[in-house]
N, C-alpha and C positions, 0 to 999 in steps of 0.2 A: 438723790443719796443721797444717804444718813449714815449716821456715826456708825460706825465696824460694819459695815458693808464691804465686800469683797470683789475686786474686780479685778479682770485677766490682766495683766502688767502691759500699758500700751507702750511700752517703750519697745518694743523690736529687738533690739538688740542686748536688751538685758534680762529680756524676758526666759531665757534657759536656766541663768541661776534663781531669777525671781521671779517666777510665775504669775503669781500672782500680787496682792497688795490689799489693804486694809486702808479705809480713812478713817482717821485719828480725830479731825477736826471735830468740834460742837454741831450737833444739830441747828445754833444759831447761829451759826455762820455758812448753813448750807448753801447760799449763795455768793460764796467765794469764787472768785475767779481761779485761783490756785488753790486746791483744799489740798492740806496735810495729810499721806500717806506713810504707812513703814510696809514694804517688803514682807510678803509671808514665801517661807519657804518650805517644800518636804523636809521631815524630818530626820529622814532615812537620808537626805542628802547632805548632812551636816555632821562632821565626823565631834564634835563639840557644841556642847551650848553654853553660854556665858552667865544664867542665871536668870536674877529679877530681872535684867532688861531686855533677854529675849525668851518671854512668856513661850510655852508649848500650848498648842491652844486644838481643838480637837474640830475639825473641818470636813463635811462629807466625807466621813468616815475614816479620814486617817487626820495622822499630827502632823500639825505645822509649828514652824520657828515661826513669831512676831519679832522681826530685826527692827526694833524701836531705835535702836542706835543710828540707822540708818534713814533716820524722816527727808522726806524730802514733798517739794508742793509740785504736784501733776495737775495742767488745765481740764477744769471738769470735762468740758466736751471730749478730750480723750476719752475718760473712763464709760467707754460705751457696753463693755459687756460684764455685765455682772453677774455673779455666781453665788452671791447669800451672803449671808450674815454672822457674825459671831460675837454678835451681841450677847449673848451666852456668857462671855469670857471678859466682858467688862472689868472685872473688878480686876483678874489677872494686866489687862490692857494698860490702864489706868495706873496699878500699879507699879507696872514699868516706867510708865509716863511721869509717875512723880518720882521714882528715883533719878533720872537720867536729869530732870530740872532742878529738881531739890534736895536730891539725896536721905531721902525718907521713905 
């Protein structure tokens, strides 16, 4: 598992609203038991997007919103269904994390 890998949300009860999650934790901490992830939501299912905290990311031919304020830890063993990577959106994701934690 690498930073910015996208997985099917392993929490079945949340999957309808948040079908995917993206790993935000650094590759240096890839052996962590509970990596930090953010939900990815199809853009068309959201009426509004909050801005810098919720960057719009292209993934598999459609737009998704990364819900950085909804960070959560998920057991690494539960992240089983890899769908791809959004490493190309690194700048937008790191910008959202910086804004969330440091206000910059």
